[in-house]
Backbone as CSV, one residue per row, in Angstrom:
resi,resn,N_x,N_y,N_z,CA_x,CA_y,CA_z,C_x,C_y,C_z
1,MET,-38.391,28.390,-18.575,-37.293,29.419,-18.596,-36.206,28.984,-17.841
2,GLY,-34.871,29.265,-18.345,-33.755,28.904,-17.516,-33.561,29.753,-16.293
3,GLN,-32.810,29.243,-15.323,-32.630,30.023,-14.125,-31.621,31.122,-14.279
4,ASN,-31.849,32.254,-13.726,-30.974,33.379,-13.832,-29.885,33.343,-12.805
5,VAL,-28.672,32.911,-13.146,-27.613,32.691,-12.123,-26.975,33.937,-11.707
6,PHE,-27.439,35.094,-12.418,-26.899,36.380,-12.054,-27.770,37.272,-11.217
7,ASP,-28.827,36.639,-10.662,-29.796,37.428,-9.908,-29.181,37.722,-8.537
8,SER,-29.855,38.506,-7.779,-29.365,38.876,-6.424,-29.065,37.709,-5.496
9,LEU,-30.059,36.769,-5.551,-29.877,35.583,-4.603,-28.755,34.830,-4.962
10,HIS,-28.525,34.500,-6.196,-27.335,33.628,-6.591,-26.066,34.416,-6.411
11,THR,-26.069,35.679,-6.617,-24.856,36.467,-6.482,-24.512,36.446,-4.972
12,ALA,-25.494,36.656,-4.156,-25.177,36.514,-2.620,-24.710,35.180,-2.305
13,GLN,-25.255,34.243,-2.805,-24.798,32.792,-2.372,-23.506,32.605,-2.866
14,PHE,-23.124,33.064,-4.103,-21.739,32.970,-4.607,-20.830,33.781,-3.823
15,ALA,-21.102,35.059,-3.380,-20.270,35.879,-2.631,-20.023,35.192,-1.272
16,ASN,-21.048,34.691,-0.569,-20.916,34.053,0.648,-20.082,32.834,0.615
17,PHE,-20.130,32.009,-0.516,-19.258,30.908,-0.793,-17.853,31.336,-0.825
18,LEU,-17.446,32.349,-1.591,-16.161,32.891,-1.740,-15.626,33.330,-0.374
19,PHE,-16.425,34.125,0.408,-16.127,34.453,1.719,-15.777,33.390,2.582
20,MET,-16.623,32.387,2.703,-16.367,31.143,3.475,-15.174,30.338,3.052
21,SER,-14.824,30.455,1.773,-13.659,29.729,1.185,-12.406,30.486,1.471
22,GLY,-12.467,31.696,1.997,-11.361,32.499,2.302,-10.936,33.353,1.020
23,ASN,-11.671,33.411,-0.010,-11.208,34.175,-1.183,-11.841,35.589,-1.079
24,PHE,-11.293,36.411,-0.191,-11.843,37.591,0.306,-11.766,38.669,-0.736
25,ARG,-10.723,38.631,-1.615,-10.764,39.606,-2.744,-11.964,39.451,-3.656
26,LEU,-12.150,38.218,-4.194,-13.218,37.995,-5.041,-14.657,38.140,-4.455
27,ALA,-14.637,37.761,-3.131,-15.796,37.958,-2.382,-16.333,39.460,-2.340
28,ALA,-15.289,40.285,-2.098,-15.531,41.716,-2.020,-16.043,42.262,-3.395
29,GLU,-15.505,41.760,-4.442,-15.968,42.138,-5.856,-17.441,41.709,-6.084
30,GLU,-17.817,40.526,-5.545,-19.170,40.085,-5.662,-20.127,40.906,-4.765
31,TYR,-19.724,41.196,-3.602,-20.524,41.951,-2.664,-20.706,43.444,-3.236
32,GLU,-19.671,43.930,-3.825,-19.710,45.253,-4.436,-20.709,45.320,-5.555
33,ARG,-20.678,44.230,-6.380,-21.665,44.199,-7.458,-23.060,44.039,-6.950
34,LEU,-23.254,43.168,-5.999,-24.572,43.056,-5.392,-25.118,44.336,-4.791
35,ILE,-24.275,45.034,-4.067,-24.669,46.352,-3.484,-24.988,47.353,-4.611
36,PHE,-24.221,47.348,-5.598,-24.534,48.302,-6.681,-25.837,48.013,-7.456
37,THR,-26.147,46.787,-7.701,-27.293,46.416,-8.436,-28.506,46.222,-7.723
38,SER,-28.494,46.167,-6.305,-29.755,45.817,-5.633,-29.715,46.579,-4.254
39,ASN,-30.826,46.542,-3.544,-30.949,47.153,-2.293,-30.478,46.119,-1.261
40,ALA,-29.141,46.167,-1.025,-28.509,45.038,-0.280,-28.808,45.265,1.235
41,SER,-28.747,44.230,1.991,-29.084,44.325,3.450,-27.805,44.806,4.140
42,ASN,-27.942,45.255,5.413,-26.798,45.623,6.279,-25.892,44.523,6.487
43,ASP,-26.385,43.190,6.422,-25.586,42.015,6.714,-24.662,41.929,5.539
44,LEU,-25.094,42.048,4.253,-24.224,41.996,3.099,-23.159,43.069,3.023
45,LYS,-23.586,44.272,3.525,-22.638,45.436,3.571,-21.551,45.124,4.543
46,LEU,-21.984,44.520,5.724,-20.968,44.290,6.760,-19.959,43.115,6.188
47,LYS,-20.468,42.162,5.464,-19.584,41.108,4.954,-18.568,41.751,3.911
48,LEU,-19.106,42.675,3.124,-18.240,43.385,2.169,-17.010,44.051,2.921
49,ILE,-17.392,44.678,4.027,-16.410,45.382,4.836,-15.404,44.424,5.398
50,ARG,-15.927,43.289,5.986,-15.031,42.229,6.505,-14.211,41.659,5.382
51,SER,-14.778,41.559,4.182,-13.921,40.978,3.161,-12.653,41.843,2.909
52,TYR,-12.910,43.213,2.786,-11.845,44.073,2.679,-10.837,43.948,3.921
53,ARG,-11.337,43.890,5.047,-10.421,43.822,6.243,-9.595,42.488,6.143
54,LEU,-10.248,41.348,5.829,-9.578,40.069,5.884,-8.669,40.024,4.651
55,ASN,-8.871,40.880,3.665,-7.857,40.973,2.506,-6.794,42.004,2.737
56,ASN,-6.602,42.354,4.015,-5.592,43.238,4.532,-5.761,44.627,3.880
57,GLN,-6.980,45.099,3.739,-7.380,46.431,3.366,-8.215,47.150,4.360
58,PRO,-7.676,47.320,5.601,-8.545,47.844,6.645,-8.808,49.393,6.292
59,GLY,-7.921,50.107,5.649,-8.137,51.579,5.353,-9.313,51.754,4.298
60,PHE,-9.423,50.816,3.333,-10.447,50.879,2.324,-11.738,50.331,2.958
61,ALA,-11.702,49.338,3.810,-12.844,48.890,4.656,-13.377,49.878,5.430
62,HIS,-12.666,50.788,6.124,-13.212,51.797,6.882,-13.939,52.906,6.043
63,GLN,-13.276,53.097,4.810,-13.919,54.137,3.984,-15.353,53.619,3.619
64,ARG,-15.444,52.407,3.152,-16.681,51.814,2.757,-17.671,51.800,3.905
65,MET,-17.240,51.568,4.995,-18.200,51.514,6.244,-18.789,52.883,6.359
66,MET,-17.957,53.929,6.370,-18.346,55.328,6.637,-19.229,55.768,5.534
67,SER,-19.195,55.135,4.389,-19.994,55.541,3.260,-21.491,54.905,3.382
68,PHE,-21.469,53.856,4.136,-22.849,53.230,4.345,-23.478,53.893,5.652
69,TRP,-22.623,54.132,6.739,-23.192,54.459,8.019,-22.328,55.657,8.479
70,PRO,-22.974,56.848,8.663,-22.187,57.921,9.196,-21.501,57.701,10.595
71,GLU,-22.342,57.050,11.381,-21.899,56.714,12.770,-22.082,55.230,13.049
72,PRO,-21.217,54.442,12.529,-21.386,52.887,12.616,-21.417,52.411,14.087
73,TRP,-20.613,53.223,14.927,-20.482,52.735,16.289,-21.822,52.858,17.087
74,ASN,-22.776,53.500,16.474,-24.012,53.756,17.148,-25.178,53.047,16.523
75,VAL,-24.895,52.093,15.628,-25.874,51.395,14.951,-26.317,50.039,15.702
76,ASP,-25.325,49.139,15.799,-25.561,47.971,16.559,-24.305,47.398,16.956
77,GLU,-24.313,46.301,17.787,-23.079,45.686,18.281,-22.148,45.191,17.279
78,HIS,-22.671,44.644,16.165,-21.777,44.030,15.128,-21.065,45.082,14.301
79,LEU,-21.763,46.105,14.013,-21.065,47.220,13.431,-20.031,47.960,14.212
80,ALA,-20.445,48.104,15.496,-19.457,48.811,16.468,-18.288,47.962,16.534
81,LYS,-18.423,46.666,16.666,-17.238,45.822,16.824,-16.244,45.920,15.577
82,GLU,-16.939,45.928,14.334,-16.061,46.079,13.105,-15.478,47.407,13.048
83,TYR,-16.211,48.480,13.454,-15.584,49.891,13.375,-14.409,49.977,14.237
84,PHE,-14.641,49.431,15.516,-13.436,49.488,16.491,-12.272,48.637,16.015
85,ALA,-12.526,47.569,15.463,-11.456,46.705,14.973,-10.731,47.443,13.796
86,LEU,-11.462,48.010,12.940,-10.850,48.779,11.762,-9.984,49.867,12.299
87,GLY,-10.563,50.606,13.374,-9.844,51.812,13.842,-8.514,51.384,14.450
88,ILE,-8.546,50.285,15.205,-7.257,49.853,15.839,-6.312,49.389,14.832
89,LEU,-6.807,48.688,13.736,-5.910,48.165,12.689,-5.260,49.281,11.913
90,ASN,-6.101,50.366,11.846,-5.534,51.585,11.049,-4.768,52.528,11.971
91,GLY,-4.711,52.142,13.285,-3.849,52.960,14.198,-4.551,54.257,14.617
92,SER,-5.928,54.338,14.485,-6.688,55.496,14.962,-7.080,55.291,16.399
93,PHE,-6.032,55.225,17.291,-6.333,54.814,18.668,-7.034,55.839,19.394
94,GLU,-6.783,57.155,19.327,-7.423,58.281,20.125,-8.931,58.270,19.725
95,ASP,-9.169,58.231,18.429,-10.523,58.368,17.934,-11.345,57.150,18.458
96,VAL,-10.807,55.926,18.383,-11.447,54.706,18.701,-11.844,54.738,20.211
97,THR,-10.798,55.192,21.034,-11.085,55.245,22.485,-12.259,56.050,22.888
98,GLY,-12.286,57.337,22.193,-13.389,58.119,22.469,-14.778,57.484,22.138
99,LYS,-14.782,56.827,20.956,-16.021,56.191,20.466,-16.457,55.017,21.276
100,ILE,-15.513,54.251,21.749,-15.784,53.139,22.663,-16.567,53.578,23.885
101,ARG,-16.086,54.715,24.417,-16.811,55.225,25.632,-18.146,55.864,25.433
102,GLN,-18.473,56.176,24.135,-19.723,56.657,23.749,-20.810,55.617,23.434
103,ASN,-20.231,54.407,23.174,-21.025,53.282,22.642,-21.900,52.716,23.681
104,ASN,-23.169,52.285,23.303,-24.044,51.684,24.141,-24.407,50.225,23.778
105,PHE,-23.674,49.746,22.859,-24.122,48.334,22.400,-23.001,47.333,22.808
106,LEU,-21.853,47.694,23.044,-20.824,46.590,23.419,-20.974,46.165,24.873
107,LYS,-20.680,44.903,25.074,-20.732,44.371,26.381,-19.426,44.823,27.101
108,PRO,-19.462,44.939,28.394,-18.297,45.475,29.103,-17.000,44.727,28.729
109,ALA,-17.027,43.498,28.618,-15.750,42.645,28.359,-15.276,43.037,26.900
110,ASP,-16.155,43.208,26.074,-15.736,43.478,24.627,-15.163,44.954,24.529
111,ALA,-15.832,45.893,25.225,-15.241,47.231,25.381,-13.751,47.169,25.936
112,MET,-13.727,46.446,26.973,-12.474,46.287,27.603,-11.422,45.670,26.656
113,PHE,-11.842,44.770,25.865,-10.897,44.053,24.953,-10.255,45.139,24.001
114,TYR,-11.060,45.985,23.460,-10.674,47.052,22.502,-9.681,48.032,23.214
115,GLU,-10.160,48.499,24.382,-9.425,49.528,25.028,-8.086,48.795,25.501
116,ALA,-8.097,47.623,26.061,-6.824,47.004,26.483,-5.923,46.834,25.257
117,SER,-6.447,46.600,24.168,-5.564,46.350,22.939,-4.949,47.593,22.565
118,ILE,-5.598,48.823,22.633,-4.939,50.034,22.391,-3.948,50.455,23.382
119,LEU,-4.243,50.197,24.625,-3.211,50.507,25.631,-1.987,49.747,25.489
120,LEU,-2.035,48.427,25.161,-0.893,47.668,24.949,-0.104,48.068,23.716
121,LEU,-0.843,48.333,22.640,-0.249,48.652,21.416,0.482,50.061,21.568
122,ASN,-0.014,50.942,22.535,0.528,52.173,22.849,1.633,52.076,23.905
123,GLU,1.941,50.873,24.293,2.991,50.556,25.320,2.680,51.245,26.754
124,GLN,1.346,51.144,26.969,0.884,51.603,28.252,0.421,50.395,29.104
125,TYR,1.521,49.701,29.386,1.309,48.317,30.025,0.660,48.303,31.395
126,LYS,1.058,49.229,32.191,0.443,49.282,33.593,-0.945,49.630,33.608
127,GLN,-1.264,50.633,32.677,-2.731,51.039,32.599,-3.577,49.898,32.082
128,ALA,-2.983,49.104,31.138,-3.746,47.903,30.555,-4.029,46.886,31.652
129,LYS,-2.907,46.499,32.431,-3.116,45.532,33.468,-4.170,46.012,34.584
130,THR,-3.975,47.208,34.973,-4.960,47.771,36.031,-6.375,47.678,35.469
131,MET,-6.614,48.016,34.153,-7.953,48.001,33.620,-8.528,46.580,33.596
132,ILE,-7.686,45.691,33.145,-8.187,44.339,33.047,-8.456,43.724,34.495
133,GLU,-7.691,43.929,35.397,-7.844,43.433,36.765,-9.082,44.047,37.408
134,GLN,-9.650,45.161,37.010,-10.831,45.795,37.544,-12.062,44.994,37.340
135,ILE,-12.179,44.218,36.201,-13.344,43.431,35.972,-13.312,42.103,36.516
136,GLY,-12.220,41.660,37.172,-12.164,40.542,38.038,-12.561,39.174,37.169
137,ALA,-13.510,38.555,37.711,-14.007,37.155,37.170,-14.587,37.269,35.723
138,ASN,-14.836,38.400,35.247,-15.435,38.631,33.926,-14.363,38.618,32.816
139,GLN,-13.175,38.342,33.149,-12.082,38.308,32.166,-12.363,37.202,31.159
140,THR,-12.277,37.583,29.900,-12.305,36.513,28.832,-10.882,35.915,28.584
141,PRO,-10.807,34.764,27.909,-9.482,34.211,27.495,-8.511,35.355,26.807
142,ALA,-9.099,36.137,26.002,-8.212,37.120,25.359,-7.726,38.177,26.362
143,LEU,-8.645,38.519,27.302,-8.103,39.580,28.297,-7.151,38.922,29.226
144,LEU,-7.295,37.592,29.642,-6.407,36.928,30.428,-5.028,36.835,29.760
145,SER,-4.994,36.663,28.419,-3.744,36.659,27.698,-3.170,38.115,27.760
146,TYR,-3.897,39.039,27.545,-3.444,40.506,27.626,-2.950,40.738,28.974
147,LYS,-3.575,40.171,29.989,-3.034,40.449,31.423,-1.689,39.804,31.709
148,ASN,-1.541,38.631,31.094,-0.249,37.974,31.165,0.924,38.780,30.414
149,ILE,0.518,39.269,29.230,1.446,39.962,28.413,1.806,41.297,29.067
150,SER,0.826,41.965,29.704,1.060,43.364,30.240,2.041,42.991,31.514
151,THR,1.863,41.928,32.190,2.680,41.705,33.359,4.154,41.403,32.816
152,GLU,4.290,40.704,31.819,5.617,40.468,31.200,6.307,41.748,30.780
153,ALA,5.368,42.596,30.146,5.932,43.854,29.573,6.373,44.787,30.707
154,ILE,5.665,44.795,31.761,5.998,45.581,32.983,7.336,45.221,33.551
155,GLU,7.527,43.937,33.535,8.833,43.407,34.116,9.937,43.291,33.158
156,MET,9.706,43.648,31.900,10.622,43.559,30.812,11.796,44.434,31.180
157,LYS,12.992,43.927,30.947,14.279,44.656,31.301,14.782,45.428,30.046
158,LEU,14.853,46.639,30.061,15.245,47.522,28.896,16.690,48.020,29.166
159,LYS,17.280,48.366,28.157,18.641,49.003,28.205,18.570,50.609,28.178
160,SER,19.458,51.185,28.947,19.486,52.626,29.031,20.361,53.089,27.937
161,PRO,19.877,53.887,26.992,20.681,54.452,25.959,21.824,55.381,26.536
162,TRP,21.513,56.103,27.596,22.476,56.992,28.204,23.642,56.172,28.805
163,LEU,23.225,55.101,29.503,24.315,54.234,30.067,25.171,53.681,29.029
164,SER,24.466,53.159,27.962,25.331,52.562,26.898,26.287,53.429,26.280
165,GLY,25.829,54.769,26.091,26.767,55.760,25.511,27.941,56.053,26.472
166,ILE,27.506,56.144,27.774,28.617,56.509,28.788,29.698,55.356,28.817
167,LEU,29.111,54.153,28.897,30.123,52.989,29.017,31.024,52.980,27.796
168,SER,30.470,53.306,26.598,31.414,53.341,25.389,32.316,54.596,25.454
169,ALA,31.813,55.632,26.024,32.794,56.795,26.236,33.996,56.494,27.219
170,LEU,33.650,55.625,28.252,34.729,55.341,29.120,35.685,54.294,28.587
171,VAL,35.038,53.212,28.104,35.793,52.024,27.516,35.086,51.606,26.253
172,PRO,35.697,52.069,25.059,35.095,51.867,23.787,34.692,50.394,23.651
173,GLY,33.412,50.189,23.097,32.810,48.868,22.781,32.011,48.257,23.877
174,THR,32.237,48.825,25.178,31.527,48.108,26.283,30.010,48.613,26.210
175,GLY,29.669,49.692,25.635,28.198,50.003,25.565,27.473,49.035,24.669
176,LYS,28.081,48.599,23.537,27.414,47.691,22.594,27.389,46.235,23.287
177,ILE,28.527,46.015,24.068,28.423,44.682,24.818,27.351,44.733,25.826
178,TYR,27.073,45.834,26.568,26.120,45.946,27.469,24.660,45.675,26.905
179,THR,24.423,46.005,25.586,23.250,45.762,24.966,23.155,44.454,24.243
180,GLY,24.121,43.654,24.558,24.141,42.227,23.928,24.799,42.017,22.539
181,ASP,25.308,43.250,22.017,25.897,43.149,20.666,27.463,43.064,20.906
182,TRP,27.696,41.797,21.335,29.073,41.462,21.638,30.146,41.585,20.439
183,GLN,29.649,41.121,19.351,30.507,41.099,18.131,30.924,42.562,17.758
184,ASP,29.867,43.451,17.572,30.230,44.901,17.259,31.039,45.526,18.389
185,GLY,30.677,45.152,19.601,31.467,45.819,20.774,32.884,45.417,20.687
186,LEU,33.265,44.052,20.420,34.664,43.722,20.423,35.322,44.346,19.174
187,ILE,34.624,44.391,18.125,35.264,45.011,16.816,35.581,46.456,17.158
188,ALA,34.638,47.154,17.742,34.858,48.553,17.992,36.055,48.796,18.881
189,MET,36.117,47.918,20.042,37.148,47.971,20.918,38.601,47.770,20.231
190,ALA,38.604,46.791,19.353,39.821,46.500,18.654,40.194,47.569,17.642
191,LEU,39.245,48.016,16.927,39.556,49.178,15.970,40.059,50.509,16.636
192,ILE,39.337,50.860,17.711,39.689,52.119,18.444,41.000,51.953,19.109
193,GLY,41.154,50.802,19.777,42.501,50.487,20.419,43.618,50.506,19.483
194,THR,43.464,49.821,18.404,44.573,49.659,17.383,44.817,51.118,16.709
195,SER,43.885,51.853,16.311,44.171,53.077,15.707,44.723,54.124,16.723
196,ALA,44.287,54.020,17.991,44.889,54.889,18.895,46.377,54.557,19.350
197,TRP,46.565,53.274,19.341,47.956,52.760,19.578,48.962,53.260,18.351
198,GLN,48.324,53.180,17.129,49.209,53.496,15.914,49.485,55.051,16.005
199,SER,48.485,55.804,16.488,48.615,57.237,16.636,49.637,57.609,17.699
200,TYR,49.622,56.888,18.723,50.591,57.091,19.797,52.012,56.719,19.337
201,ARG,52.141,55.649,18.521,53.555,55.229,17.983,54.034,56.295,17.045
202,GLY,53.090,56.931,16.235,53.632,57.849,15.299,54.029,59.088,15.946
203,PHE,53.398,59.539,17.058,53.695,60.800,17.807,55.103,60.420,18.563
204,SER,55.182,59.268,19.127,56.371,58.929,19.864,57.601,58.948,18.913
205,LYS,57.366,58.452,17.729,58.523,58.460,16.796,58.900,59.766,16.169
206,ASP,57.975,60.574,15.700,58.229,61.705,14.953,57.771,63.024,15.608
207,GLY,57.289,62.928,16.891,56.921,64.133,17.486,55.489,64.613,17.095
208,ILE,55.146,65.831,17.601,53.791,66.302,17.435,53.466,66.527,16.005
209,LYS,54.442,66.767,15.111,54.179,67.002,13.716,54.079,65.775,12.851
210,SER,53.943,64.672,13.536,53.902,63.371,12.770,52.658,63.258,11.919
211,PRO,52.741,63.182,10.531,51.538,63.077,9.747,50.788,61.776,10.012
212,PHE,51.561,60.648,10.212,50.913,59.452,10.490,50.111,59.446,11.894
213,GLY,50.874,60.109,12.827,50.273,60.245,14.206,48.973,60.893,14.111
214,TRP,48.935,62.069,13.345,47.642,62.880,13.184,46.502,62.043,12.362
215,LEU,47.057,61.326,11.331,46.076,60.569,10.529,45.386,59.538,11.322
216,MET,46.314,58.719,12.089,45.686,57.727,12.907,44.794,58.246,14.127
217,GLY,45.259,59.441,14.589,44.468,59.991,15.686,43.127,60.487,15.232
218,THR,43.036,60.976,13.991,41.755,61.456,13.365,40.958,60.180,13.207
219,VAL,41.577,59.148,12.702,40.711,57.858,12.498,40.221,57.244,13.845
220,SER,41.078,57.354,14.759,40.707,56.832,16.080,39.514,57.708,16.658
221,ALA,39.757,58.983,16.639,38.600,59.898,17.130,37.389,59.610,16.439
222,GLY,37.304,59.439,15.052,36.098,59.154,14.313,35.495,57.850,14.847
223,PHE,36.312,56.823,14.912,35.839,55.616,15.445,35.201,55.680,16.851
224,TYR,35.806,56.535,17.683,35.481,56.620,19.022,34.071,57.370,19.096
225,ALA,34.014,58.430,18.323,32.665,59.132,18.351,31.627,58.326,17.733
226,GLY,31.858,57.669,16.681,30.906,56.716,16.076,30.463,55.631,16.928
227,ASN,31.443,55.048,17.796,31.047,54.020,18.713,30.163,54.480,19.743
228,ILE,30.306,55.640,20.248,29.258,56.248,21.229,27.965,56.344,20.735
229,TYR,27.825,56.983,19.462,26.634,57.093,18.899,25.916,55.681,18.556
230,GLY,26.769,54.788,18.046,26.322,53.536,17.779,25.821,52.684,18.897
231,SER,26.520,52.966,20.139,26.045,52.388,21.325,24.639,52.774,21.802
232,VAL,24.345,54.085,21.672,23.062,54.620,21.945,21.988,53.964,21.053
233,LYS,22.402,53.936,19.789,21.501,53.329,18.797,21.223,51.851,19.098
234,SER,22.306,51.171,19.583,22.113,49.708,19.816,21.212,49.543,21.061
235,ALA,21.232,50.374,22.029,20.304,50.308,23.105,18.800,50.551,22.683
236,ASN,18.612,51.578,21.872,17.395,51.863,21.343,16.865,50.644,20.545
237,LYS,17.695,50.194,19.703,17.322,49.049,18.870,16.789,47.785,19.777
238,TYR,17.663,47.549,20.789,17.415,46.379,21.736,16.042,46.645,22.271
239,ASN,15.767,47.898,22.800,14.501,48.134,23.416,13.292,48.039,22.330
240,ASN,13.499,48.572,21.189,12.455,48.496,20.245,12.123,47.030,19.813
241,GLN,13.213,46.141,19.706,12.929,44.743,19.399,12.012,44.104,20.493
242,LYS,12.268,44.521,21.777,11.533,43.877,22.886,10.133,44.272,22.768
243,LYS,9.942,45.725,22.586,8.551,46.173,22.432,7.866,45.737,21.271
244,THR,8.483,45.587,20.221,7.865,45.063,18.945,7.451,43.629,19.005
245,ALA,8.253,42.786,19.832,7.778,41.408,20.106,6.431,41.497,20.961
246,ILE,6.295,42.387,21.969,5.121,42.474,22.653,3.887,42.848,21.720
247,LYS,4.187,43.783,20.896,3.109,44.309,19.909,2.650,43.217,19.027
248,LEU,3.621,42.390,18.571,3.248,41.316,17.634,2.353,40.295,18.376
249,ARG,2.622,39.943,19.585,1.792,39.044,20.322,0.441,39.594,20.479
250,VAL,0.354,40.846,20.816,-0.901,41.521,21.074,-1.745,41.580,19.744
251,GLN,-1.050,41.903,18.645,-1.727,42.011,17.350,-2.280,40.503,16.966
252,ALA,-1.467,39.529,17.320,-1.931,38.116,16.969,-3.200,37.808,17.770
253,ILE,-3.243,38.090,19.067,-4.434,37.874,19.943,-5.624,38.724,19.380
254,PHE,-5.291,39.946,19.027,-6.421,40.863,18.581,-7.124,40.260,17.354
255,ILE,-6.298,40.015,16.407,-6.866,39.514,15.110,-7.535,38.187,15.246
256,THR,-7.044,37.353,16.095,-7.626,36.019,16.276,-8.956,36.154,16.911
257,ASN,-9.169,37.130,17.748,-10.481,37.362,18.487,-11.516,38.352,17.801
258,LEU,-11.256,38.684,16.543,-12.135,39.624,15.885,-13.321,38.761,15.268
């Protein structure tokens, strides 16, 4: 008799080959077929979940995990790690933090890694640094990287939206210059200055009833108000870019260490 290439053993081998080859979408399909047609082991179920995660489907991976295990964080170390990884990738920070502290399987450094990841992604830089420093010599390379990032983040110079708005209220355009947006700041300064000057010329020539004076005055006032609002937004944008850069570095380290 010929060999059955569709039996559980060969399906599992093919699924594992796809997984190791990085073809996570097809690997997930094979693992699903295997789980549906046979009494699959926890190891195969975990590989299915990892296939979905590595295929950028953390939400669906979490759903499948919960369908297999009602409390995966209390089963074993491998499931706990995957559960916490998925929770962080899905942004379920509060829930994950609580479950980490209930877990009895994770090593202290691993638990610290997940908690520090959450703190850094939540922009709680001082708390993350303090937590990592508490374990001293037991710091892993990932935690050492987090410690360096938290130090940089704490020392990061952000821009004050209030100061940016006030500067532009006093001298139009200077708020945007303060946030590093020189081009927009100089353009705003020129537009407001030019329109205000034109308004002044209109009133000087034709008096208070000058249509041109009122028109240019209205234009200048609109530019002035918009510039103040834009300066506040510019400061917020500057700060968000700085924080986003930190988050991207944290995410890169987090994903690399899963």
